[in-house]
ROTIDO-208691 format. One record per residue: residue number from 1; residue in three letters; x, y, z of N, C-alpha, C in turn. Coordinates in steps of 0.1 Angstrom, whole numbers, plus 5000, padded with zeros to 4 digits. Layout:
// residues N
r num: NUM; residuo: ALA; n_x: X; n_y: Y; n_z: Z; ca_x: X; ca_y: Y; ca_z: Z; c_x: X; c_y: Y; c_z: Z;
...
This chain:
// residues 105
r num: 1; residuo: MET; n_x: 5008; n_y: 4988; n_z: 5000; ca_x: 5000; ca_y: 5000; ca_z: 5000; c_x: 5008; c_y: 5013; c_z: 5000;
r num: 2; residuo: GLY; n_x: 5020; n_y: 5012; n_z: 5006; ca_x: 5029; ca_y: 5023; ca_z: 5006; c_x: 5024; c_y: 5035; c_z: 5014;
r num: 3; residuo: ASP; n_x: 5027; n_y: 5047; n_z: 5009; ca_x: 5023; ca_y: 5059; ca_z: 5017; c_x: 5009; c_y: 5063; c_z: 5014;
r num: 4; residuo: SER; n_x: 5002; n_y: 5056; n_z: 5005; ca_x: 4988; ca_y: 5060; ca_z: 5002; c_x: 4978; c_y: 5054; c_z: 5011;
r num: 5; residuo: GLY; n_x: 4982; n_y: 5046; n_z: 5020; ca_x: 4973; ca_y: 5039; ca_z: 5029; c_x: 4971; c_y: 5045; c_z: 5042;
r num: 6; residuo: TRP; n_x: 4961; n_y: 5041; n_z: 5049; ca_x: 4958; ca_y: 5045; ca_z: 5063; c_x: 4956; c_y: 5033; c_z: 5072;
r num: 7; residuo: TYR; n_x: 4958; n_y: 5035; n_z: 5084; ca_x: 4957; ca_y: 5024; ca_z: 5094; c_x: 4945; c_y: 5027; c_z: 5103;
r num: 8; residuo: CYS; n_x: 4937; n_y: 5017; n_z: 5106; ca_x: 4925; ca_y: 5018; ca_z: 5115; c_x: 4930; c_y: 5015; c_z: 5129;
r num: 9; residuo: ARG; n_x: 4929; n_y: 5024; n_z: 5138; ca_x: 4933; ca_y: 5022; ca_z: 5152; c_x: 4922; c_y: 5016; c_z: 5161;
r num: 10; residuo: HIS; n_x: 4910; n_y: 5015; n_z: 5156; ca_x: 4899; ca_y: 5010; ca_z: 5164; c_x: 4900; c_y: 4995; c_z: 5167;
r num: 11; residuo: PRO; n_x: 4900; n_y: 4991; n_z: 5180; ca_x: 4902; ca_y: 4977; ca_z: 5183; c_x: 4892; c_y: 4967; c_z: 5176;
r num: 12; residuo: ALA; n_x: 4880; n_y: 4972; n_z: 5173; ca_x: 4869; ca_y: 4964; ca_z: 5168; c_x: 4870; c_y: 4963; c_z: 5152;
r num: 13; residuo: CYS; n_x: 4878; n_y: 4971; n_z: 5146; ca_x: 4879; ca_y: 4972; ca_z: 5132; c_x: 4885; c_y: 4959; c_z: 5126;
r num: 14; residuo: HIS; n_x: 4879; n_y: 4954; n_z: 5116; ca_x: 4884; ca_y: 4941; ca_z: 5109; c_x: 4895; c_y: 4945; c_z: 5098;
r num: 15; residuo: VAL; n_x: 4896; n_y: 4957; n_z: 5095; ca_x: 4905; ca_y: 4962; ca_z: 5084; c_x: 4916; c_y: 4969; c_z: 5091;
r num: 16; residuo: ALA; n_x: 4929; n_y: 4964; n_z: 5089; ca_x: 4940; ca_y: 4970; ca_z: 5095; c_x: 4945; c_y: 4982; c_z: 5087;
r num: 17; residuo: TYR; n_x: 4946; n_y: 4980; n_z: 5073; ca_x: 4950; ca_y: 4991; ca_z: 5064; c_x: 4941; c_y: 4992; c_z: 5053;
r num: 18; residuo: PHE; n_x: 4939; n_y: 5004; n_z: 5048; ca_x: 4931; ca_y: 5006; ca_z: 5036; c_x: 4936; c_y: 5018; c_z: 5028;
r num: 19; residuo: ASN; n_x: 4931; n_y: 5020; n_z: 5016; ca_x: 4935; ca_y: 5031; ca_z: 5008; c_x: 4924; c_y: 5036; c_z: 4999;
r num: 20; residuo: MET; n_x: 4926; n_y: 5047; n_z: 4992; ca_x: 4915; ca_y: 5053; ca_z: 4984; c_x: 4912; c_y: 5045; c_z: 4972;
r num: 21; residuo: PHE; n_x: 4920; n_y: 5035; n_z: 4969; ca_x: 4917; ca_y: 5026; ca_z: 4957; c_x: 4909; c_y: 5013; c_z: 4961;
r num: 22; residuo: GLU; n_x: 4903; n_y: 5014; n_z: 4973; ca_x: 4895; ca_y: 5003; ca_z: 4978; c_x: 4903; c_y: 4990; c_z: 4981;
r num: 23; residuo: GLN; n_x: 4916; n_y: 4991; n_z: 4983; ca_x: 4924; ca_y: 4980; ca_z: 4987; c_x: 4924; c_y: 4980; c_z: 5002;
r num: 24; residuo: ALA; n_x: 4925; n_y: 4968; n_z: 5008; ca_x: 4925; ca_y: 4966; ca_z: 5022; c_x: 4933; c_y: 4954; c_z: 5026;
r num: 25; residuo: VAL; n_x: 4939; n_y: 4955; n_z: 5038; ca_x: 4946; ca_y: 4944; ca_z: 5045; c_x: 4938; c_y: 4942; c_z: 5058;
r num: 26; residuo: LEU; n_x: 4932; n_y: 4930; n_z: 5059; ca_x: 4924; ca_y: 4926; ca_z: 5070; c_x: 4933; c_y: 4923; c_z: 5082;
r num: 27; residuo: VAL; n_x: 4928; n_y: 4925; n_z: 5094; ca_x: 4936; ca_y: 4922; ca_z: 5106; c_x: 4940; c_y: 4907; c_z: 5106;
r num: 28; residuo: SER; n_x: 4931; n_y: 4899; n_z: 5101; ca_x: 4934; ca_y: 4884; ca_z: 5101; c_x: 4946; c_y: 4881; c_z: 5091;
r num: 29; residuo: GLU; n_x: 4949; n_y: 4890; n_z: 5082; ca_x: 4960; ca_y: 4888; ca_z: 5072; c_x: 4973; c_y: 4893; c_z: 5077;
r num: 30; residuo: LEU; n_x: 4974; n_y: 4900; n_z: 5089; ca_x: 4986; ca_y: 4905; ca_z: 5094; c_x: 4995; c_y: 4893; c_z: 5098;
r num: 31; residuo: ARG; n_x: 5008; n_y: 4895; n_z: 5097; ca_x: 5018; ca_y: 4884; ca_z: 5100; c_x: 5017; c_y: 4879; c_z: 5115;
r num: 32; residuo: SER; n_x: 5014; n_y: 4888; n_z: 5124; ca_x: 5014; ca_y: 4884; ca_z: 5138; c_x: 5003; c_y: 4892; c_z: 5145;
r num: 33; residuo: PRO; n_x: 4999; n_y: 4888; n_z: 5157; ca_x: 4989; ca_y: 4896; ca_z: 5164; c_x: 4995; c_y: 4910; c_z: 5168;
r num: 34; residuo: VAL; n_x: 4987; n_y: 4920; n_z: 5167; ca_x: 4991; ca_y: 4934; ca_z: 5170; c_x: 4980; c_y: 4940; c_z: 5180;
r num: 35; residuo: TYR; n_x: 4985; n_y: 4949; n_z: 5188; ca_x: 4977; ca_y: 4957; ca_z: 5197; c_x: 4972; c_y: 4969; c_z: 5188;
r num: 36; residuo: PRO; n_x: 4960; n_y: 4973; n_z: 5189; ca_x: 4949; ca_y: 4970; ca_z: 5199; c_x: 4940; c_y: 4959; c_z: 5195;
r num: 37; residuo: TYR; n_x: 4942; n_y: 4953; n_z: 5183; ca_x: 4933; ca_y: 4942; ca_z: 5179; c_x: 4934; c_y: 4930; c_z: 5189;
r num: 38; residuo: ASP; n_x: 4946; n_y: 4927; n_z: 5194; ca_x: 4948; ca_y: 4917; ca_z: 5203; c_x: 4955; c_y: 4922; c_z: 5216;
r num: 39; residuo: VAL; n_x: 4948; n_y: 4923; n_z: 5227; ca_x: 4953; ca_y: 4929; ca_z: 5239; c_x: 4965; c_y: 4921; c_z: 5245;
r num: 40; residuo: ASP; n_x: 4967; n_y: 4909; n_z: 5241; ca_x: 4978; ca_y: 4901; ca_z: 5245; c_x: 4991; c_y: 4904; c_z: 5237;
r num: 41; residuo: ALA; n_x: 4990; n_y: 4911; n_z: 5226; ca_x: 5001; ca_y: 4915; ca_z: 5218; c_x: 5008; c_y: 4927; c_z: 5224;
r num: 42; residuo: PRO; n_x: 5021; n_y: 4928; n_z: 5223; ca_x: 5028; ca_y: 4940; ca_z: 5228; c_x: 5022; c_y: 4953; c_z: 5223;
r num: 43; residuo: ILE; n_x: 5021; n_y: 4963; n_z: 5232; ca_x: 5017; ca_y: 4976; ca_z: 5227; c_x: 5029; c_y: 4983; c_z: 5220;
r num: 44; residuo: CYS; n_x: 5040; n_y: 4980; n_z: 5226; ca_x: 5053; ca_y: 4985; ca_z: 5220; c_x: 5060; c_y: 4975; c_z: 5212;
r num: 45; residuo: ALA; n_x: 5061; n_y: 4977; n_z: 5199; ca_x: 5067; ca_y: 4968; ca_z: 5190; c_x: 5083; c_y: 4968; c_z: 5192;
r num: 46; residuo: CYS; n_x: 5088; n_y: 4979; n_z: 5197; ca_x: 5103; ca_y: 4980; ca_z: 5198; c_x: 5108; c_y: 4973; c_z: 5211;
r num: 47; residuo: PHE; n_x: 5100; n_y: 4975; n_z: 5222; ca_x: 5106; ca_y: 4971; ca_z: 5235; c_x: 5096; c_y: 4961; c_z: 5242;
r num: 48; residuo: GLY; n_x: 5085; n_y: 4957; n_z: 5236; ca_x: 5077; ca_y: 4946; ca_z: 5241; c_x: 5068; c_y: 4950; c_z: 5253;
r num: 49; residuo: LEU; n_x: 5066; n_y: 4962; n_z: 5256; ca_x: 5057; ca_y: 4966; ca_z: 5267; c_x: 5043; c_y: 4961; c_z: 5264;
r num: 50; residuo: THR; n_x: 5036; n_y: 4955; n_z: 5274; ca_x: 5023; ca_y: 4949; ca_z: 5271; c_x: 5012; c_y: 4956; c_z: 5280;
r num: 51; residuo: TRP; n_x: 5000; n_y: 4952; n_z: 5277; ca_x: 4988; ca_y: 4958; ca_z: 5284; c_x: 4990; c_y: 4954; c_z: 5299;
r num: 52; residuo: GLU; n_x: 4995; n_y: 4942; n_z: 5302; ca_x: 4997; ca_y: 4938; ca_z: 5316; c_x: 5007; c_y: 4946; c_z: 5323;
r num: 53; residuo: ASP; n_x: 5018; n_y: 4950; n_z: 5315; ca_x: 5028; ca_y: 4959; ca_z: 5321; c_x: 5022; c_y: 4972; c_z: 5325;
r num: 54; residuo: VAL; n_x: 5014; n_y: 4978; n_z: 5316; ca_x: 5008; ca_y: 4991; ca_z: 5319; c_x: 4998; c_y: 4990; c_z: 5330;
r num: 55; residuo: ASP; n_x: 4990; n_y: 4979; n_z: 5331; ca_x: 4981; ca_y: 4976; ca_z: 5342; c_x: 4989; c_y: 4975; c_z: 5355;
r num: 56; residuo: ALA; n_x: 5000; n_y: 4968; n_z: 5355; ca_x: 5008; ca_y: 4967; ca_z: 5367; c_x: 5013; c_y: 4981; c_z: 5372;
r num: 57; residuo: ASP; n_x: 5017; n_y: 4989; n_z: 5362; ca_x: 5022; ca_y: 5003; ca_z: 5366; c_x: 5010; c_y: 5011; c_z: 5371;
r num: 58; residuo: ALA; n_x: 4998; n_y: 5009; n_z: 5366; ca_x: 4987; ca_y: 5017; ca_z: 5371; c_x: 4983; c_y: 5013; c_z: 5386;
r num: 59; residuo: ARG; n_x: 4987; n_y: 5000; n_z: 5389; ca_x: 4985; ca_y: 4996; ca_z: 5403; c_x: 4996; c_y: 4999; c_z: 5413;
r num: 60; residuo: ASP; n_x: 5008; n_y: 5001; n_z: 5407; ca_x: 5020; ca_y: 5004; ca_z: 5416; c_x: 5020; c_y: 5019; c_z: 5419;
r num: 61; residuo: ALA; n_x: 5028; n_y: 5022; n_z: 5429; ca_x: 5029; ca_y: 5036; ca_z: 5434; c_x: 5036; c_y: 5045; c_z: 5423;
r num: 62; residuo: ALA; n_x: 5046; n_y: 5039; n_z: 5416; ca_x: 5053; ca_y: 5046; ca_z: 5406; c_x: 5053; c_y: 5038; c_z: 5393;
r num: 63; residuo: PRO; n_x: 5050; n_y: 5045; n_z: 5381; ca_x: 5050; ca_y: 5038; ca_z: 5368; c_x: 5064; c_y: 5035; c_z: 5363;
r num: 64; residuo: MET; n_x: 5071; n_y: 5026; n_z: 5369; ca_x: 5085; ca_y: 5024; ca_z: 5365; c_x: 5087; c_y: 5018; c_z: 5351;
r num: 65; residuo: ARG; n_x: 5078; n_y: 5009; n_z: 5347; ca_x: 5079; ca_y: 5003; ca_z: 5334; c_x: 5077; c_y: 5014; c_z: 5323;
r num: 66; residuo: ILE; n_x: 5068; n_y: 5022; n_z: 5325; ca_x: 5065; ca_y: 5033; ca_z: 5316; c_x: 5076; c_y: 5043; c_z: 5315;
r num: 67; residuo: ARG; n_x: 5082; n_y: 5046; n_z: 5327; ca_x: 5093; ca_y: 5055; ca_z: 5327; c_x: 5105; c_y: 5050; c_z: 5320;
r num: 68; residuo: GLU; n_x: 5107; n_y: 5037; n_z: 5321; ca_x: 5118; ca_y: 5030; ca_z: 5314; c_x: 5115; c_y: 5031; c_z: 5298;
r num: 69; residuo: LEU; n_x: 5102; n_y: 5028; n_z: 5295; ca_x: 5099; ca_y: 5029; ca_z: 5281; c_x: 5101; c_y: 5043; c_z: 5275;
r num: 70; residuo: LEU; n_x: 5098; n_y: 5054; n_z: 5283; ca_x: 5100; ca_y: 5067; ca_z: 5279; c_x: 5115; c_y: 5070; c_z: 5276;
r num: 71; residuo: ARG; n_x: 5124; n_y: 5064; n_z: 5285; ca_x: 5138; ca_y: 5065; ca_z: 5283; c_x: 5143; c_y: 5058; c_z: 5271;
r num: 72; residuo: GLN; n_x: 5138; n_y: 5046; n_z: 5269; ca_x: 5142; ca_y: 5038; ca_z: 5257; c_x: 5137; c_y: 5044; c_z: 5244;
r num: 73; residuo: ALA; n_x: 5125; n_y: 5050; n_z: 5244; ca_x: 5119; ca_y: 5056; ca_z: 5232; c_x: 5128; c_y: 5067; c_z: 5227;
r num: 74; residuo: LYS; n_x: 5136; n_y: 5073; n_z: 5235; ca_x: 5145; ca_y: 5084; ca_z: 5231; c_x: 5159; c_y: 5078; c_z: 5225;
r num: 75; residuo: SER; n_x: 5160; n_y: 5065; n_z: 5226; ca_x: 5173; ca_y: 5059; ca_z: 5222; c_x: 5173; c_y: 5055; c_z: 5208;
r num: 76; residuo: PRO; n_x: 5185; n_y: 5052; n_z: 5202; ca_x: 5186; ca_y: 5047; ca_z: 5188; c_x: 5179; c_y: 5034; c_z: 5186;
r num: 77; residuo: ALA; n_x: 5177; n_y: 5026; n_z: 5197; ca_x: 5170; ca_y: 5013; ca_z: 5196; c_x: 5155; c_y: 5014; c_z: 5193;
r num: 78; residuo: ALA; n_x: 5150; n_y: 5026; n_z: 5194; ca_x: 5135; ca_y: 5028; ca_z: 5191; c_x: 5134; c_y: 5029; c_z: 5176;
r num: 79; residuo: ARG; n_x: 5127; n_y: 5019; n_z: 5170; ca_x: 5126; ca_y: 5019; ca_z: 5156; c_x: 5111; c_y: 5018; c_z: 5152;
r num: 80; residuo: CYS; n_x: 5103; n_y: 5027; n_z: 5158; ca_x: 5089; ca_y: 5027; ca_z: 5156; c_x: 5084; c_y: 5028; c_z: 5142;
r num: 81; residuo: GLN; n_x: 5091; n_y: 5036; n_z: 5134; ca_x: 5086; ca_y: 5037; ca_z: 5120; c_x: 5087; c_y: 5024; c_z: 5112;
r num: 82; residuo: LEU; n_x: 5096; n_y: 5015; n_z: 5116; ca_x: 5098; ca_y: 5002; ca_z: 5110; c_x: 5090; c_y: 4991; c_z: 5116;
r num: 83; residuo: LEU; n_x: 5089; n_y: 4991; n_z: 5130; ca_x: 5084; ca_y: 4980; ca_z: 5137; c_x: 5069; c_y: 4982; c_z: 5141;
r num: 84; residuo: ALA; n_x: 5065; n_y: 4994; n_z: 5144; ca_x: 5051; ca_y: 4996; ca_z: 5148; c_x: 5041; c_y: 4994; c_z: 5137;
r num: 85; residuo: VAL; n_x: 5030; n_y: 4988; n_z: 5140; ca_x: 5020; ca_y: 4985; ca_z: 5129; c_x: 5015; c_y: 4998; c_z: 5122;
r num: 86; residuo: ASP; n_x: 5015; n_y: 5009; n_z: 5130; ca_x: 5010; ca_y: 5022; ca_z: 5124; c_x: 5022; c_y: 5031; c_z: 5121;
r num: 87; residuo: GLY; n_x: 5034; n_y: 5026; n_z: 5123; ca_x: 5046; ca_y: 5035; ca_z: 5121; c_x: 5048; c_y: 5046; c_z: 5131;
r num: 88; residuo: GLN; n_x: 5041; n_y: 5046; n_z: 5142; ca_x: 5041; ca_y: 5057; ca_z: 5151; c_x: 5047; c_y: 5051; c_z: 5165;
r num: 89; residuo: CYS; n_x: 5052; n_y: 5060; n_z: 5172; ca_x: 5057; ca_y: 5057; ca_z: 5186; c_x: 5045; c_y: 5053; c_z: 5195;
r num: 90; residuo: CYS; n_x: 5047; n_y: 5044; n_z: 5203; ca_x: 5036; ca_y: 5039; ca_z: 5212; c_x: 5033; c_y: 5047; c_z: 5224;
r num: 91; residuo: ILE; n_x: 5041; n_y: 5057; n_z: 5227; ca_x: 5040; ca_y: 5065; ca_z: 5239; c_x: 5026; c_y: 5070; c_z: 5241;
r num: 92; residuo: ARG; n_x: 5020; n_y: 5076; n_z: 5231; ca_x: 5007; ca_y: 5081; ca_z: 5232; c_x: 4997; c_y: 5071; c_z: 5237;
r num: 93; residuo: ASP; n_x: 4997; n_y: 5059; n_z: 5230; ca_x: 4988; ca_y: 5048; ca_z: 5234; c_x: 4991; c_y: 5043; c_z: 5248;
r num: 94; residuo: VAL; n_x: 5003; n_y: 5042; n_z: 5252; ca_x: 5007; ca_y: 5037; ca_z: 5265; c_x: 5002; c_y: 5047; c_z: 5276;
r num: 95; residuo: GLN; n_x: 5004; n_y: 5060; n_z: 5274; ca_x: 5000; ca_y: 5070; ca_z: 5283; c_x: 4985; c_y: 5070; c_z: 5284;
r num: 96; residuo: HIS; n_x: 4978; n_y: 5069; n_z: 5273; ca_x: 4963; ca_y: 5069; ca_z: 5273; c_x: 4958; c_y: 5057; c_z: 5281;
r num: 97; residuo: LEU; n_x: 4963; n_y: 5046; n_z: 5279; ca_x: 4959; ca_y: 5034; ca_z: 5286; c_x: 4962; c_y: 5035; c_z: 5300;
r num: 98; residuo: TYR; n_x: 4974; n_y: 5040; n_z: 5304; ca_x: 4978; ca_y: 5041; ca_z: 5318; c_x: 4968; c_y: 5050; c_z: 5325;
r num: 99; residuo: LEU; n_x: 4965; n_y: 5062; n_z: 5319; ca_x: 4955; ca_y: 5071; ca_z: 5326; c_x: 4942; c_y: 5065; c_z: 5327;
r num: 100; residuo: LYS; n_x: 4937; n_y: 5057; n_z: 5317; ca_x: 4924; ca_y: 5051; ca_z: 5318; c_x: 4924; c_y: 5040; c_z: 5329;
r num: 101; residuo: LEU; n_x: 4935; n_y: 5032; n_z: 5330; ca_x: 4935; ca_y: 5022; ca_z: 5340; c_x: 4937; c_y: 5028; c_z: 5354;
r num: 102; residuo: HIS; n_x: 4945; n_y: 5038; n_z: 5355; ca_x: 4948; ca_y: 5044; ca_z: 5368; c_x: 4935; c_y: 5051; c_z: 5373;
r num: 103; residuo: LYS; n_x: 4928; n_y: 5057; n_z: 5365; ca_x: 4915; ca_y: 5064; ca_z: 5369; c_x: 4905; c_y: 5054; c_z: 5373;
r num: 104; residuo: ALA; n_x: 4905; n_y: 5042; n_z: 5367; ca_x: 4895; ca_y: 5032; ca_z: 5371; c_x: 4898; c_y: 5025; c_z: 5385;
r num: 105; residuo: ARG; n_x: 4910; n_y: 5028; n_z: 5390; ca_x: 4914; ca_y: 5022; ca_z: 5403; c_x: 4907; c_y: 5029; c_z: 5415;
């Protein structure tokens, strides 16, 4: 699809990628499970942070796993554009999930 495609971020979406030429890649056609379609898949493609890690940080006094992820995300090892399903850094999704889980406590 190249640069002409879009990624659907909604967890219930059955289409992962689509473009204006009516081409689509279904979630079931992806090479491996990806978050948010599969909550057991890593949220972070680069460093493997999972939903369970974020949930544990939301329960702990200090979000140490997320702080470590923030540090790692600034390093050369962060290859979000190549590894992430949407080509974006996961920090936004991790922070959003953390706030949601922390608020629910």
